[in-house]
C-alpha positions as CSV (number, residue, x, y, z in Angstrom):
1,M,9.9,6.0,-16.1
2,K,11.5,5.8,-12.7
3,N,12.2,2.3,-11.2
4,F,9.5,1.5,-8.8
5,N,10.3,-0.4,-5.6
6,S,7.7,-3.1,-5.4
7,I,7.1,-6.5,-3.9
8,K,6.7,-9.0,-6.7
9,K,7.4,-12.5,-5.3
10,N,4.5,-14.5,-3.8
11,S,6.9,-15.6,-1.0
12,D,7.5,-12.0,0.0
13,F,3.8,-11.3,0.1
14,Q,3.2,-14.3,2.2
15,K,6.0,-13.3,4.6
16,V,4.4,-9.9,5.1
17,Y,0.9,-11.4,5.6
18,K,2.1,-14.0,8.1
19,N,4.5,-11.9,10.2
20,G,3.4,-8.3,9.6
21,K,1.1,-6.1,11.6
22,S,-2.1,-5.0,10.0
23,Y,-4.5,-2.1,10.3
24,A,-7.6,-1.5,8.2
25,N,-10.1,1.2,7.4
26,R,-13.0,1.4,5.1
27,N,-11.1,1.2,1.8
28,L,-7.8,-0.5,2.5
29,V,-6.0,-3.0,4.7
30,M,-2.3,-2.4,5.2
31,Y,0.3,-5.0,6.4
32,V,3.7,-3.7,7.4
33,I,6.9,-5.5,8.4
34,K,10.5,-4.4,8.7
35,N,12.9,-5.6,5.9
36,S,16.6,-5.7,5.4
37,E,16.5,-3.6,2.2
38,K,17.8,0.0,2.0
39,M,14.4,1.3,0.8
40,S,10.8,0.6,1.5
41,R,8.8,-1.6,-0.9
42,I,5.1,-1.7,-1.6
43,G,2.9,-4.5,-2.9
44,I,-0.7,-3.9,-4.0
45,S,-3.3,-6.7,-4.0
46,V,-6.7,-6.1,-5.6
47,S,-9.1,-9.0,-5.7
48,K,-11.5,-9.8,-8.6
49,K,-14.3,-9.1,-6.2
50,V,-13.4,-5.4,-6.4
51,G,-14.3,-5.2,-10.1
52,N,-13.3,-5.9,-13.6
53,S,-9.7,-5.5,-14.8
54,V,-10.2,-1.8,-15.7
55,V,-11.4,-1.0,-12.2
56,R,-8.6,-3.1,-10.6
57,H,-5.9,-1.5,-12.6
58,R,-7.3,2.0,-12.0
59,I,-7.2,1.5,-8.2
60,T,-3.7,0.0,-8.4
61,R,-2.4,3.1,-10.3
62,L,-4.1,5.4,-7.8
63,I,-2.5,3.6,-4.8
64,R,0.9,3.5,-6.5
65,E,0.6,7.2,-7.1
66,C,-0.3,7.7,-3.4
67,Y,2.9,5.9,-2.5
68,R,5.0,7.7,-5.1
69,L,4.0,11.2,-4.0
70,N,4.5,10.4,-0.3
71,E,7.6,8.1,-0.7
72,S,9.9,10.7,0.9
73,R,7.7,10.8,4.0
74,I,7.8,7.0,4.5
75,K,10.5,5.6,6.7
76,N,13.0,3.2,5.1
77,H,13.4,-0.5,5.7
78,Y,9.7,-1.5,5.5
79,D,7.7,-3.9,3.3
80,I,4.2,-2.6,2.9
81,V,1.3,-4.6,1.4
82,V,-1.9,-2.8,0.6
83,V,-5.0,-4.9,0.2
84,V,-7.9,-3.1,-1.5
85,R,-11.4,-3.6,-0.2
86,V,-14.6,-3.8,-2.3
87,Q,-15.8,-0.4,-1.1
88,A,-12.7,1.2,-2.7
89,S,-14.1,0.5,-6.2
90,N,-16.1,3.8,-6.1
91,A,-13.4,5.8,-4.3
92,D,-11.6,8.7,-6.0
93,Y,-7.9,9.6,-5.6
94,H,-8.4,11.9,-2.7
95,E,-10.4,9.4,-0.7
96,L,-7.8,6.7,-1.3
97,L,-5.0,9.1,-0.4
98,K,-6.7,9.9,2.9
99,S,-7.2,6.2,3.6
100,Y,-3.6,5.4,2.7
101,L,-2.1,8.2,4.9
102,H,-4.4,7.2,7.8
103,L,-3.1,3.7,7.8
104,C,0.5,4.9,7.5
105,K,0.0,7.0,10.6
106,L,-1.5,4.1,12.5
107,H,1.5,1.9,11.6
108,G,3.9,4.8,12.6
109,I,5.8,4.6,9.3
110,L,5.4,8.3,8.4
111,A,8.6,10.3,9.1
112,D,8.2,13.7,10.8
113,V,8.7,15.6,7.5
114,E,5.4,17.5,7.2
């Protein structure tokens, strides 16, 4: 399994929440801030309000997959935190992918590699 660039420390999450810019849609909220790393990192936050552990882990895996498949399109040097909304508990992969890419476009972090 390939090493996954993720945000793990609570202090990193808090820095992105406090200083980052956010956009939201029906399923997701995305916070983005520039970092000093060579690569972009992603953090995924799923509240217990969304569902039980099975539902939360399923959504986390789907969002991680959205990031993994589009990682080459995302510009480097960004910390991204994705907060899952309650409505996303019924969403399938394609709906989450559409929401994820929509927020990436709003933030302007998608590279022109289409």
